[in-house]
KEBA-72282 format. One record per residue (C-alpha): residue in one letter; x, y, z. Coordinates in steps of 0.05 Angstrom, whole numbers, padded with zeros to 5 digits, always signed. Each point is the difference from the previous one (the first is absolute). Example, Ala and Ser with C-alpha at 12.3 -4.5 7.8 and 13.67 -1.06 7.14 Angstrom:
A+00246-00090+00156S+00027+00069-00013
***
This chain:
X+01995+01793+02170X-00039-00043+00049X-00032-00059-00038X-00064+00012+00038X-00005+00070-00029X-00008-00028-00070X-00044-00058+00021X+00053-00054+00001X-00011-00026+00071X+00037-00060+00026X-00037-00065-00016X-00006-00020+00074X-00027+00068+00020X-00050+00000-00058X-00024-00070+00020X-00015+00023+00070X-00034+00065-00021X-00073+00005+00023X-00056-00017-00049X-00045+00055-00027X-00063-00005+00043X-00037+00037-00055X+00017-00052-00054X-00062-00009-00045X+00015-00075-00007X-00034-00016+00066X+00003-00076-00003X+00075+00001-00015X+00011+00051+00055X-00038-00042+00051X+00043-00061-00017X+00065+00041-00001X-00015+00026+00070X-00037-00059+00028X+00043-00059-00020X+00064+00025+00032X-00039+00015+00064X-00030-00070-00004X+00069-00030-00010X+00029+00040+00057X-00053-00018+00051X-00004-00072-00024X+00075-00005+00012X-00015+00028+00069X-00051-00055+00013X+00047-00054-00027X+00055+00027+00044X-00042-00005+00063X-00025-00069-00021X+00071-00026-00011X+00021+00033+00065X-00054-00041+00036X+00024-00063-00036X+00071+00012+00026X-00027+00013+00070X-00043-00063-00005X+00064-00040-00010X+00020+00020+00071X-00064-00024+00033X-00075+00009+00013X+00012+00046+00059X+00040+00047-00044X-00058+00003-00050X-00048+00016+00056X+00048+00053+00028X+00006+00037-00066X-00075-00005-00009X-00016+00037+00065X+00050+00054-00018X-00033+00010-00067X-00059+00042+00025X+00049+00048+00034X+00039+00008-00064X-00066+00010-00036X-00016+00057+00047X+00066+00034-00018X-00012-00013-00073X-00070+00028+00009X+00026+00068+00021X+00049+00003-00058X-00052-00025-00049X-00052+00050+00025X+00048+00058-00009X+00024-00028-00067X-00071-00006-00028X-00017+00070+00024X+00064+00029-00029X-00008-00037-00066X-00071+00024-00012X+00017+00071+00019X+00061+00000-00046X-00041-00030-00057X-00054+00053+00006X+00053+00055+00005X+00035-00024-00063X-00066-00007-00036X-00018+00072+00016X+00069+00023-00023X+00027+00017+00069X+00068-00035+00003X+00027+00043+00057X-00059-00020+00044X+00018-00073-00015X+00072+00013+00020X-00020+00032+00065X-00049-00057+00017X+00052-00054-00013X+00055+00036+00038X-00043+00016+00060X-00019-00072+00013X+00069-00028-00013X+00025+00046+00055X-00056-00021+00047X+00016-00074-00011X+00065+00003+00040X-00026+00024+00069X-00062-00043-00009X+00043-00062-00012X+00044+00014+00061X-00061+00010+00045X-00031-00066-00025X+00065-00037+00013X+00003+00025+00071X-00072-00020+00012X+00011-00071-00026X+00062-00010+00043X-00035+00024+00063X-00065-00039-00010X+00025-00060-00039X-00024-00054+00049X-00068+00032+00007X-00007+00004-00076X+00021-00072-00011X-00047-00023+00055X-00056+00039-00033X+00013-00035-00066X-00003-00069+00029X+00072-00019+00017X+00001-00061+00046X+00053-00011+00054X+00034-00050-00047X+00010+00049-00056X+00006+00066+00039X+00077+00000+00005X+00008-00014-00074X-00052+00052-00020X+00030+00052+00047X+00070-00010-00026X-00024+00007-00072X-00042+00062+00015X+00057+00036+00036X+00043-00005-00062X-00052+00020-00051X-00022+00059+00044X+00064+00036-00021X-00022-00003-00073X-00064+00040+00010X+00027+00066-00026X+00030-00036-00060X-00068-00032-00013X-00035+00067+00002X+00050+00033-00047X-00002-00058-00048X-00076-00002-00004X-00006+00075-00010X+00055+00001-00053X-00035-00056-00037X-00068+00036+00000X+00032+00065-00022X+00035-00033-00059X-00065-00035-00021X-00041+00064+00007X+00042+00034-00053X-00007-00059-00047X+00066-00034+00015X-00020-00071+00018X+00060-00029-00037X+00050+00029+00050X-00045-00024+00057X-00001-00070-00030X+00075-00006-00009X+00014+00028+00069X-00047-00050+00031X+00029-00055-00043X+00071+00016+00023X-00022+00008+00072X-00036-00066+00004X+00051-00039-00041X+00052+00023+00050X-00045-00020+00057X-00012-00069-00028X+00075-00010-00011X+00016+00024+00071X-00054-00042+00034X+00035-00068-00004X+00067+00032+00012X-00022+00036+00063X-00048-00054+00026X+00042-00062-00014X+00069+00023-00023X+00014+00044+00061X-00047-00040+00044X-00041+00061+00021X-00066-00038-00008X-00063+00043+00003X+00042+00062+00015X+00036-00011-00066X-00065+00009-00038X-00010+00068+00034X+00072+00022-00015X-00007-00020-00073X-00062+00044-00006X+00035+00060+00030X+00060-00006-00046X-00044-00004-00062X-00040+00061+00023X+00064+00041+00007X+00017-00018-00073X-00069+00022-00023X+00005+00067+00037X+00068+00012-00032X-00031-00011-00069X-00056+00050+00014X+00049+00051+00028X+00037-00003-00067X-00066+00004-00038X-00022+00064+00035X+00070+00031+00003X+00011-00009-00075X-00072+00022-00014X-00013-00059-00045X-00074+00013+00008X-00039+00064-00008X-00005+00017+00074X+00053+00038+00038X+00004-00020+00074X+00037+00043+00050X-00006+00012+00075X-00005+00075-00012X-00065-00012-00038X-00034-00029+00062X-00061+00041+00019X-00042-00022+00058X-00061+00039-00022X-00073-00022+00003X-00008+00004-00076X+00057-00050-00008X-00014-00046+00059X-00076-00004-00004X-00009-00030-00070X+00051-00054+00016X-00025-00016+00070X-00074-00001-00021X+00017-00059-00046X+00059-00029+00039X-00031-00005+00069X-00059-00043-00022X+00048-00044-00039X+00044-00007+00062X-00062-00014+00043X-00019-00055-00048X+00066-00036+00007X-00001+00012+00076X-00067-00034+00003X+00029-00057-00041X+00055-00007+00053X-00051+00000+00056X-00043-00051-00037X+00062-00043-00010X+00015+00005+00074X-00070-00026+00017X+00005-00051-00056X+00066-00029+00023X-00023+00001+00073X-00061-00042-00018X+00041-00045-00046X+00049-00013+00056X-00056-00011+00051X-00036-00052-00043X+00058-00033-00037X+00064+00021+00037X+00063+00021-00036X-00021-00044-00059X-00062+00043-00008X+00042+00064+00000X+00049-00028-00051X-00054-00029-00045X-00042+00064-00002X+00064+00040-00010X+00020-00042-00061X-00069+00010-00031X+00004+00075+00010X+00069+00001-00032X-00029-00035-00061X-00057+00051-00001X+00050+00057+00003X+00037-00031-00059X-00064+00010-00041X-00019+00068+00028X+00066+00035-00014X-00003-00006-00077X-00070+00031+00002X+00025+00055+00046X+00060+00010-00046X-00044+00009-00061X-00045+00048+00038X+00061+00041+00022X+00022+00008-00072X-00070+00017-00020X-00010+00048+00058X+00052+00047-00030X-00042+00003-00063X-00065+00009+00038X+00027+00056+00046X+00031+00036-00059X-00064-00005-00041X-00042+00026+00058X+00047+00058+00012X-00003+00017-00073X-00076-00004+00000X-00002-00056-00052X-00059-00040+00024X-00008-00043-00063X+00073-00022+00007X-00010-00014+00074X-00060-00044-00017X+00036-00037-00055X+00060-00014+00043X-00044-00025+00057X-00037-00048-00045X+00065-00028-00027X+00029-00010+00069X-00064-00035+00023X+00003-00049-00058X+00074-00017+00011X-00002-00008+00076X-00065-00040+00001X+00026-00049-00052X+00062-00012+00042X-00037-00008+00065X-00047-00053-00029X+00059-00040-00028X+00043+00005+00063X-00056-00013+00049X-00026-00062-00034X+00071-00025-00014X+00019+00006+00074X-00062-00039+00021X+00014-00056-00050X+00074-00005+00020X-00008+00012+00074X+00034-00063+00024X+00063+00005-00044X+00004+00074+00019X-00003-00015+00075X+00053-00055-00009X+00049+00052-00026X+00002+00034+00068X-00001-00059+00048X+00004-00075+00006X-00042+00000+00064X-00066-00033-00019X-00042+00038+00050X+00027+00068-00021X-00009-00018-00073X-00072-00023+00011X-00018+00065+00035X+00035+00041-00053X-00036-00035-00057X-00068+00010+00033X+00014+00073+00013X+00023+00010-00072X-00069-00022-00023X-00040+00047+00043X+00045+00061-00014X+00009-00010-00075X-00072-00011-00023X-00020+00072+00018X+00067+00024-00026X-00029-00002-00071X-00034+00067+00016X+00062+00034+00029X+00017+00035-00066X-00067+00036-00001X+00010+00024+00072X+00072+00023-00012X-00014+00040-00063X-00060+00033+00033X+00044+00023+00057X+00055+00030-00044X-00053+00033-00044X-00031+00034+00060X+00069+00020+00026X+00019+00030-00067X-00063+00043+00004X+00018+00022+00070X-00064-00034+00028X+00035-00020+00064X-00060-00018+00043X-00032-00046-00051X+00068-00032-00015X+00009-00011+00075X-00069-00032+00004X+00020-00054-00050X+00072-00008+00026X-00021-00010+00072X-00059-00046-00015X+00033-00069-00005X+00047+00000+00060X-00038+00053+00039X-00075-00002+00009X-00008-00068-00033X+00057-00046+00022X+00010+00024+00072X-00074-00007+00021X-00003-00068-00034X+00063-00023+00036X-00029+00021+00067X-00065-00039-00013X+00008-00061-00045X+00059-00035+00033X-00036+00005+00067X-00055-00046-00028X+00037-00039-00054X+00072-00003+00024X+00053-00003-00054X-00053-00009-00053X-00029+00067+00022X+00068+00031-00013X+00000-00028-00070X-00071+00023-00012X+00021+00071+00020X+00057-00002-00049X-00049-00017-00055X-00058+00046+00017X+00040+00065+00011X+00027+00005-00071X-00065-00025-00029X-00040+00055+00034X+00054+00051-00021X-00008-00022-00072X-00075+00012+00003X+00009+00070+00029X+00055+00016-00052X-00045-00022-00057X-00055+00048+00021X+00047+00060+00008X+00039-00016-00063X-00064-00001-00042X-00021+00067+00029X+00069+00031-00010X+00007-00022-00073X-00070+00025-00014X+00019+00068+00028X+00063+00002-00043X-00040-00017-00062X-00047+00058+00018X+00060+00047+00005X+00018-00014-00073X-00069+00027-00020X+00007+00066+00038X-00009+00064-00041X+00066+00032-00021X-00006+00059+00048X-00015-00045+00060X+00055-00048-00019X+00050+00058-00005X-00019+00024+00070X+00008-00071+00027X+00070-00005-00030X+00020+00066+00032X-00025-00022+00068X+00038-00066-00004X+00065+00034-00021X-00004+00047+00059
***
């Protein structure tokens, strides 16, 4: 008799089984889902930080080169992230409304779509690589280095898309542990390969790109095993792919605004690095790039916790459990806000030692330390903004979620960058970096208060009205 038939599953398989998204112990569930996601994305941030440290050992031009390539990689990640968020929320709502086959079809459809999309993006990058690098501020001194690096990483675009989608699918069914260990293995391998490829084989900056590709291949192999062995609850297969409006629309309505948000971030970074290079040269690009790396290090744990929490939020909304949705949202707000305050203030106080980790160039370190101050003071409100976005996405309120997502790097930062540096120079650039998140925090606070008040009102609905609301959400 098969051990699984009598409930005696293998310990490894049982460990990686998804959590019950309907677990009544909400606080424990949030931590069980959120902490592995936090760990996984924190490892991601540490990996990229260590990668920059290794690149910094080669020289300042190499740091500047990898910095101008970063927005292009962010654009690729934006597409994968947008699809991933849309797929995850759709899967969560489907599972909450007890429609597992719909969840299978949604996941399978977008995994199939990821391959031709990745190939098309790779072709576009290779054809327009010099134009893209010029757009993102590459000077003549760093253009050859940046171009060489970009050509190599362009071939990893499809791998990136598949890895991001796989990660979101696993998280959406409550399996953040597998996501965490896959990321841990992937980034540990990358960190090991970095010095080997960069210094051992003498590949330099190209070695960093090759190390990334090899680690991505390992991660995709792990996810292929995960889905093939059906370790989770979802069953993925190419034959399930269905390019119907009822499958595509719920994902794209959430995913496209998320992608647009990250695209606007890339455009904002292009303008940002252009101005930084104009006013402070390559030192300005490197210094601002270091500060943004440090900011990312703090943002990813918050995003990780919200990813774990989003599975709970989407499931609760699909099941029509408004009180549970409200309770989970409040808990996530408390946890993320506490972290953001601690990290933001800590980065400001330790700005000079932090900058010294990345470079021994005094001018780059001075610019990095100053930029850390102006970006990390408003960071203390980032948790509120992030949880508001995932709450709105879980409810399927795509337009309002897009309004918040686009705010900081869209209709706040870009106009500020086009105005303030013209009058204040580099100080205007720094002022823009401070004002954009501050204004976004104010907007988020207003919408969050309104949203939570509406949810509290839902819990007081008459039974008949509440039952109708649940039926509408499930459909």
